[in-house]
C-alpha positions in Angstrom: 62.9 23.4 71.6 59.5 24.7 72.3 56.8 22.2 73.2 54.4 22.0 70.3 50.9 22.8 71.6 47.9 22.2 69.4 44.6 20.4 69.1 42.0 19.5 66.5 39.9 22.4 65.3 38.9 24.3 62.3 41.5 26.3 60.4 40.9 30.0 61.0 42.1 31.9 58.0 39.9 35.0 57.8 39.9 36.8 54.5 37.5 39.6 53.8 40.3 41.7 48.8 42.0 45.8 40.2 44.0 44.6 36.5 47.0 47.3 37.4 49.4 49.4 35.6 51.2 52.4 36.9 51.7 53.6 40.4 54.3 52.8 42.9 54.6 49.3 44.4 53.2 48.9 47.9 55.6 48.4 50.8 56.1 44.8 51.6 56.2 43.1 55.0 58.8 40.4 55.7 58.0 38.0 53.0 59.5 35.0 54.6 59.7 32.2 52.1 61.3 28.9 53.0 60.2 25.4 52.1 57.2 24.8 49.9 53.9 24.1 51.6 52.2 20.7 51.6 49.3 20.1 49.3 45.9 21.5 50.3 44.0 19.1 52.5 47.1 17.1 53.5 48.2 16.3 57.1 49.3 19.0 59.5 48.4 20.8 62.6 45.3 22.9 63.0 44.5 25.6 65.5 42.9 24.5 68.8 40.1 27.0 69.1 38.7 25.5 72.2 41.9 25.8 74.3 44.0 28.3 72.3 44.3 32.0 72.7 42.3 34.6 70.7 43.6 38.0 69.6 41.1 40.6 68.5 41.5 44.2 67.6 40.9 47.1 65.2 43.0 49.0 62.8 42.2 52.7 63.5 42.9 55.7 61.3 44.2 58.9 62.9 43.8 62.0 60.8 41.7 63.3 57.9 40.6 60.5 55.7 41.9 60.9 52.1 39.2 61.3 49.5 38.7 58.2 47.4 39.8 58.8 43.9 37.4 58.3 41.0 38.6 55.7 38.4 38.3 56.7 34.8 37.0 53.6 32.9 35.6 55.6 29.9 37.9 53.8 27.5 36.2 50.5 28.2 32.3 50.7 27.7 31.8 47.3 29.4 33.5 48.7 32.5 31.6 52.0 32.6 28.3 50.2 32.2 29.0 48.3 35.3 29.2 51.6 37.3 26.3 53.4 35.7 24.8 54.3 39.0 27.9 55.6 40.7 31.5 56.0 39.4 34.1 53.4 40.5 36.4 54.5 43.3 40.0 53.5 44.1 40.3 51.1 47.0 43.8 52.1 47.9 42.7 53.7 51.2 39.2 53.1 52.6 38.4 54.6 55.9 35.2 53.2 57.4 32.5 55.3 59.1 33.9 54.3 62.5 37.4 55.7 61.6 38.9 52.3 61.0 40.7 51.0 58.0 39.4 48.4 55.5 41.7 46.0 53.7 44.5 45.9 56.2 46.3 42.6 56.5 47.0 41.4 60.0 49.2 38.3 60.7 51.4 36.5 63.1 54.8 37.4 61.8 56.9 35.3 64.3 56.7 33.4 67.5 54.9 30.1 66.5 56.5 26.8 67.5 59.4 26.0 65.1 59.1 23.0 62.8 55.3 22.9 62.9 53.6 22.2 59.6 50.1 23.6 59.5 47.2 21.9 57.6 46.4 23.7 54.3 42.6 24.3 53.8 41.1 22.4 50.9 38.5 25.2 50.3 39.7 27.8 47.8 39.6 31.6 48.4 37.8 33.5 45.6 39.3 36.4 43.7 36.7 37.8 41.4 37.0 40.3 38.5 33.7 42.1 38.8 32.9 45.6 37.5 36.5 45.7 36.2 37.7 45.6 39.8 39.3 42.8 41.8 36.9 41.7 44.5 38.0 41.5 47.3 40.8 44.0 47.0 42.9 42.1 49.6 42.8 38.4 50.3 44.8 36.1 52.6 45.6 32.5 51.9 47.9 29.8 53.3 50.8 28.7 51.1 49.6 25.8 49.0 45.9 26.8 49.3 44.0 27.3 46.0 42.9 30.7 44.8 39.8 30.5 42.6 40.2 33.3 40.0 36.9 34.2 38.4 35.9 36.6 35.6 32.3 37.9 36.1 32.7 40.6 33.5 31.6 40.7 29.8 35.2 41.7 28.9 38.6 40.1 28.8 40.9 40.4 31.8 44.5 39.6 32.4 45.7 38.4 35.8 49.4 39.1 36.6 50.7 38.6 40.1 54.2 39.9 40.7 55.8 37.9 43.6 59.4 38.0 44.7 59.8 34.6 46.3 57.0 32.7 44.4 56.7 31.9 40.8 55.3 34.8 38.7 52.4 34.1 36.2 50.5 36.1 33.7 47.4 34.7 32.1 44.4 36.1 30.2 40.8 35.2 31.2 38.1 35.8 28.6 34.5 36.4 29.6 32.6 33.3 30.3 35.7 31.1 30.6 36.2 28.6 33.4 37.6 29.8 36.7 41.3 29.4 37.2 42.8 27.5 40.2 46.1 28.9 41.3 48.4 28.5 44.3 51.6 30.0 45.7 54.0 27.6 47.3 55.8 29.9 49.7 55.0 32.5 52.3 55.1 36.0 50.9 53.5 39.1 52.4 52.3 40.7 50.1 52.0 39.8 46.4 50.7 42.7 44.2 48.3 41.7 41.4 47.6 43.7 38.3 45.8 43.4 35.0 47.7 44.2 31.8 44.5 45.1 30.1 43.0 47.6 32.5 45.7 49.7 34.2 43.6 50.7 37.2 42.9 47.2 38.5 45.0 46.1 41.4 44.8 43.7 44.3 47.1 42.1 46.9 47.5 38.6 48.2 49.0 37.7 51.6 50.5 34.2 51.5 51.2 32.8 54.9 52.7 29.5 56.1 50.2 29.2 58.9 46.5 29.9 59.4 46.9 32.9 61.8 45.9 35.9 59.7 43.0 38.2 58.9 41.9 41.0 56.6 40.0 43.9 58.1 36.5 44.7 56.7 33.8 47.3 57.0 34.3 47.7 60.7 38.1 47.6 60.7 38.3 44.6 63.0 40.2 41.4 63.0 40.1 38.1 65.0 42.8 35.4 65.2 41.9 32.3 67.1 43.5 29.1 68.3 47.0 30.4 69.0 49.3 28.2 71.2 50.5 30.0 74.4 53.5 32.2 73.6 54.9 35.6 72.7 54.2 36.8 69.2 55.0 39.5 66.8 51.7 40.7 65.3 52.0 42.7 62.1 49.6 44.9 60.2 50.3 45.7 56.5 48.6 48.4 54.4 49.3 49.1 50.7 49.8 52.8 51.3 50.9 53.1 54.9 53.3 50.2 55.2 53.7 48.0 58.2 53.6 48.1 62.0 54.6 45.5 64.5 53.3 44.8 68.0 54.5 42.2 70.5 51.8 40.3 72.4 51.9 37.4 74.9 49.0 35.1 75.3 48.2 32.1 77.5 45.9 29.1 77.0 42.2 30.1 76.5 43.2 33.8 77.0 41.6 36.5 74.9 43.5 39.8 74.4 42.9 42.9 72.4 45.6 44.5 70.3 44.7 47.6 68.2 46.8 49.4 65.6 46.7 53.0 64.6 47.5 54.2 61.1 48.4 57.9 60.9 47.1 59.6 57.7 
C-alpha cells in the first residue's frame, strides 16, 4: 500500500472550453468511472503545492495547420448578428501562433495513491453559450463539481451532453433564463456536448476524480501542481487527434517538463 502523501493547499484544476449535430464522435481516453464523487466542498485531500511536484509542458503541433472551417449560421439571424464583424470558425483544431495546440486536455491518468478521496471544489466552472458557440470549447472539472451553464444569447439553446458512464441529460435554455447548475458523478474523459437546436455547436467536458488536470490555451501550455512523489501516466486528449500517454516520475518539490507533439 502506497503511503498517502499530501498537505493542505489550494485545489489546482486548470480549465481554460458549440449545440452539435452531425460529425463523428471524438476519440475517448480511458473514461474510468468507479464510485460517485463526494459533494462539492466536502472533506477530502487537496494538493500540497508547497511540497508537491509540478509538471509543466506544451502540446506542440507538427505539420501544416489545418484551415479553420467557417461555420454557416445563416439560418439563425440572432447567431449571424453575433458574428457580423467576422464569420464564426470551427474550434475543432486550433493551432496557435507558436505552433502549439489549443483545447487539448491533459490529465494524470494513473499513478495517484490508491484509496485517496480528493476534495471537490465548491466553485463552479462556467460553460457559456455565447455567439451560438460554447465558451470555452473544452473544460475540465472534478467529479461532483458544479458546471454553471449559461445562455448569453438572445435565442434558445439546448444542452445535450452524451456521456457513457454518467447520466445523460438534455435540457432547453431560453434566452434570459437562469443559469443551470449541473454535475457529473463519475470520472469520464471526455463527454461530448451538443445542442439539438444548432447543429454546429459542440464542446467537451473532462470529468476527473482528482484535481490534477489542465486545458491548454492560447500558448498551448499546461501546468499541474501539488503532485505527491511517484510515477505517473500523463495523458493528452484532443477531439480530432485522439490520445497520447507519457510516463513521468517526480519527487517532492521537483519540477519537470513533459511536452507532447501532435502530428497533423
